N, C-alpha and C positions, 0 to 999 in steps of 0.2 A: 504494500500500500504506500503510495507516494502522495504526500500532502504539500501543496504549494499555496502560497498566498499571493494572489494577483490583483493589482489595483485596477487594471483596465484591460479588457479583452473582448473579442467577438467570437461567439460560438456559432458555427454553422458550416454547411447547411444542416438543418435538423427537421425532423417531422414533429411538429409541435402538437402535443396532446394536453388539453385541459378538459374540464367537464364540458365547456361550451365551445371548444375549438379543436379542429383537426385540420392542420394546414401543413402542406409539404414545403420543403426548401425554404425554411425560415432562418433568419440570422438574428441572434440575440446579442446586443451590445450591453456589457456589464461594466460599471464603474463603481469602485469602492463597495463592491458587494451588492449593488442595486441594479436592477434592470433599467437601462436608459432608453432602449429602443428595441422594438420587434419589427422586423421588416422582411419582405420577400426578396430584397436586394442586399448584396453585401455593401458595407460602408464604402464611400468613395475615398476615405482616408486610409490608404494602404499601410500607414505606419502603425496602426493599432494591431497589437499581437492577435493572431488568429488561432483558435482551436478548431480543428477540422471535425465537424459533427458527423460526416460521412452519411448523412441522411438517416441516422439512427433516430429513435424516438426520444424526444425530450419531454418529460412529464414531471408533475410535482412529486417531490420526495414524500416518502411515507410517514405516517404517524401511527405508532403502535400503542394502543391503549391498555395493553396488559403484558408487562415484562417483569420478570423476577431478576432484578439487577443484583440481588443478594447483598446489597449495601444497606446497613452496616452488618458486620460480624460474620458473614459467610463467604469470605474472600477465597476460601478453598474451593468454592463452586464457581464463582465468577468475581472478577474485580471490575471496578468502574472502567478501567482502561480496556480490558478485554471485552466487556459488555458493550461499550460504546463503539469499539472497533467492529464488533459484530453487527451493530446497528448500521454503521456506515456501509459495511459489506452487503447488508440487506437492502440498502436504498432508503434508509430512514433519516428524517430530519429531527424527529422528536419521539420520545418514549415516555410512557407513564409507568412508574415502577411500583411494585406491590409492597405492602408493609410487613409481610410475614418473615421478618428478619430476626437477628439476634444482636441486640434487644429488638423487640417488636416496636415498630414506629406507632406508638400510641400516646405520645405526649410531645409537647413543643420542643423540649430540650433534645430529645433523640432526633426529631425531625430536622432541626437546624444543624445539628452535628453531621447528619447524613448529607444534607444539602451542601454544606461546606466541603465535605470530603470529595465531591465529584466535580467541583467547579473547574479545576485544572484540566480535566479530561473533556468537559464540555467545550472549553475554549480551544483545546488542541484539535478536536474532531469536528467542531461546529454543530454537534447534536445536543439539543436541549433535553434535559431530564426534568420531568414533572412528577409530582409526588402525591401519594395517597397516604392515608392513615387508617389504623384499625378502627372498626366500629366499637369493639369492646376491649377493655383493658386486657393486655396479654393474649388477645384473641379468644380467651376462654371464659372470662368472668361474665357475669350478667350486668356489670357496671359499664355504661356507655362512656366512651372517651370524652375529653373536653372539646367537643366539636367546634364550638364558637372560637376558641383560642387557636385551634388547629387551622381553621379557615382563615383567620387573620394572618397566620404564619405562612399561608400560601398553598395549602393542599388543593388538589383539583377534584378529589373524590374520597369517599369513605368505603372501606371494604375489609372483610375478613378473609380475603381470597385464600383458597385452600380448605376453608371450612365454611359451611353454611351457617347462617344465624338460626338457631333452633327456637329461640323464644319469640312468641308473638309480641310480648310486651316490649322487648328490646327493639324489635322492628318498628313498632308503632312509635316509641319514643324517638328513635333515630329519624324516622320520616318527619315527625313533627318539628324536630330541631333543625333538620336539613332544609326543609321546604323554604323558609324565608331567606336562606343563604343561596339558594339556587344550585347547590352542590349535589351531584348524584350519589346514590348508594349503589355500589356494584356488588351484586350477589353471586356467590358461588353456590348455585342451587343444588343442594344435596342434603337430604335427611340421612343421618348416620344410622348405623345398626345393621346395614346389609352385609358388611364385611367382604364385599366383592372386589375383584381385581380387574376383570375383563367383562365386557358386555356379553350376553349370550351369543355364541357363534360356534361354528364347527371347530375353530381353533381353541376356543375356551374349553369346549368339551374334551378335545384331545389332550389338552394340558391338565385337565382335571382341577382347574382352579374355580373358586367360588364365583358365581355370576354377579355382576354389578347391574341391578335392574334399573330400567329407565324411570320407574316410579319414584326413585329417590330424587330425581331431577324434577319430574312433572309435579309431584305432590308439593314440593317446596314452592314452585312457581305459582301454583294455584293458591296456596296459603298466603304468599306474599301479595298477590293481587287483591285478595280479600282485605288484607290489612291496609293496602294502599288506598282502597276506596274510602277509608276513614281520614286519609290525608291526601286528597287528590292533587294538591299543589306540589307534592314531593316528586322528585325524579328517581325512577327505579330502572336499573340497567342489569340485564342478565348476562353474566359472563359465559363465554364458551358453551353455547347451547349445543346439544348433540341429538336430542330427540326431535324428529319431525313433528311430533304432537305439540311441542312448545310453540311452534310458529303460529298456528291459528289462535292460540291463547294470547300471544302478543298482539296479533292483529285485532282481535275482539276487544282487548283492553284499550287500545288506541281509539277504536270506534266509540268507546264509552267516554272518551275524553281524558283518559289517564296518560301520564307522561312516562311511557314505557319504551325502552330501547333494548336491543340485544345484539350480540356479535357471534361470529363463528371463527374457529381457528383454521389455518391452512391444512393441518393434519386431518381434521374432521371432514374437510372438503375432498382431500386426495385419497384417503384410505377409508375402508370399512373394517369391521371386525374380522371379516374373512381374509383380509390382506395381511394380517399380522404375521411377522416372521418369528416363529417360536424361539429362535436363537438370539433375537434382539430385544432385550428387556426395555429398550427405549420406547417400545410400543405400549408400555404400561403408562398411561397418563390419566389424569383425573380432571374432567370426566372421560370415560373410555370411548374408543371407536365403536360405533354402533352398526346397524345393518346397512346394506347397500341402498335400501329404500329410504332410510333416514338420510343418508348421504345425498341422495338425489333431491330430497325435499329441502335440504339445507342450501343446495345450489339454487334451486328455484326461488327460495325465499330471499337469497342474497341478490339475485338478479331483479326480482320484482320489488325489492325495497322492504319487504317484511323483516328481513335481517339487515341491520343497519350498516355494518362494516365488518372487516376482518381484523382480528387481533391475534397475536401469535401465542400467547401464554408461554413465552420463552422461559423454560424452567431448567437451568443447568444444574447438573449433579456430578459429583466426583465418582470415579469408577467403583469405589467401595460400596456405595449405597445402591448402585445399579447392578451389582453382582449377586447372583443367586436365582432362585425361581421367581416366577411372576407373582406368587403370593408373598414373597419375602421382600422384593426390592421396592425402592421408593417410586412414587408416581412422578412423571415428568419427562418432557422431551424438549430439545432446542427448537427454536422457531424463527429467529430473526433472519437467518441467512438463506432460507429456502422459500420464503413467501412469494417472491417475485416469480420463481420458477413455477409454483403452483398456479398463480394467477395467469401466467403466460399459457400454461397448459389448458386452463379453463377457458381462456379466450380463444385458443385454437380449436378447442372442442365445441365451441358455440354455446358454452354454458354461461359466459360472462361477456357482456357488451363492452366496447371501448369506454363509453361514458361511465358505466358502473365500475369498471376497473379503477378509474381515477377516483371515483367517489369512495369506494370501499377501502382503498389503500391509503388515501390521503385526505380528501376533502371532508368526508363525513366524520371520521374520528377527530379531525382538527376542529370542526364546528362543535362537536360534542364536548370537547375540552375548553371551548371558548377561546381558541387561539386566533391570532390576527390572520388576515387573508394572505399573508406570505406563505402560510402553511396551507397546502391544498390547492394552490393556484399559482400561476406565473403571470404577473402583471407589471406593466411599466410603472416605475417609481417605487417598487417594493423590493425588499431583499430577495435575492434568488435562493430558492430552496428547491432544487430540481435534480433529476437524475437522467443521464444519457444511457439508453438501454437498447441493446441489439435484440429486437423482437424476433428476428429471423434466425438467430443462432440455433444450431441443432441441439438435440438432447445431449446432455453430458452426465456422466456418472458422478453421483455424490459420494465423496470419499471423506473419511475421518480427517485426513490431513488438510482438507480444504477449509476447515472451520477456524475462525479467529477467536471464537468463544473459548474460554479457559477449559470448560468441560466439552465433551464430545458426544454426549448422549442424544443422538438424533435418530429418530425413526426413519429418516429419509436416506440414511447411509445404504448404499446399494441400489437406490432408485435412480432413474434417469429423468432429469427435468430440463425443459427447454429455456431459451432466452439467456442473455448475458448482460450483467451490469458493467458498463464501461467506465463511467465517471460519475461522481457526485459533486454538485455545486451548492455549497452551503455558505451563504454570505460571500466573503472574500476568499474562502477556501475552495480550491479545486483539487479533488481527491481522485486519483487513479485507482480503480477497484479491480482491474484485471489481474 
């Protein structure tokens, strides 16, 4: 990875993709990290340094709303440096990091210390880190965290990700306190007690592991929507949905005027439970891969807007906790560096339109987090946050050595994904990603 700081350059020709534009042979003039001009003609001033775009796609860089950066306290899984390097390699300009760290981000002191610890790497790579805090103290008590103080300190959302909130009373209190702040509650929808590792499938049966039922997810969503009706001004977001039966629940809640959103991960779009490699325990993630029918319903929901956007649930783990049987190992798989390949595949297969690709990768999660329009778009006068991408690049083998993440627990190892990220343009930084 080569990082340059350039004060003035022209990028082109490129195939410009935004939500509202698809234009071939465009030239983008950038000065001091801001887009000065977008034109179908190269600039007349030949002294301006030029970056050859080779008519590759230039599109807004991604925003990932669910990343386990593992900061603070879990730097044996991921560091701020390796995590943000992985984000750049995945085409991202911003990430939202989860609070299930050591210590848990459940108070302002821990939050500010974590924020301070990543600033050097934000500046080096040009990727912004946004923060969440836990809903309850230490993720496990029934005592809700100091939401108002955490909001003033800069959190973008509240979540116990990795654990569903079991208490109706905690959910209601959280909704009531979050509603006037406009901050969403992100729910890992899972009622505990099932003890399962993999969703029902032929692979699950052959491995003789306990099944992880979809009812654990569906029942919590149903419960949450009932509670939300008592606090209709609150924002409720369902992380990493897996069951196709959740999609109509979300749609119906919106029709009733509730502020409900949801997301899907790349691995739940690309794989089903029937695709699990029994030798790769990175296929154990929470929630699990479900049926081919669920997978198809998730694609349909993503394209028609019932599913709002794609988030990776990037969950790095050291080899020790991913070694053993599927019943024994930790849940989690990497995600940051393989999303573009999955979306390219979906686009080629006709599952995802060009417009929705830009929306689900960039614009919609940026809007969800309330980021300025330099995230999710490419406009004159704003900072450039874009990626140069070879849409026609052939399928390539995903190998462990390719990952910048400190951990290598990817369920995509051994798969072939299309497309190739060439460069990232993040403010004044030009980063070669090949």
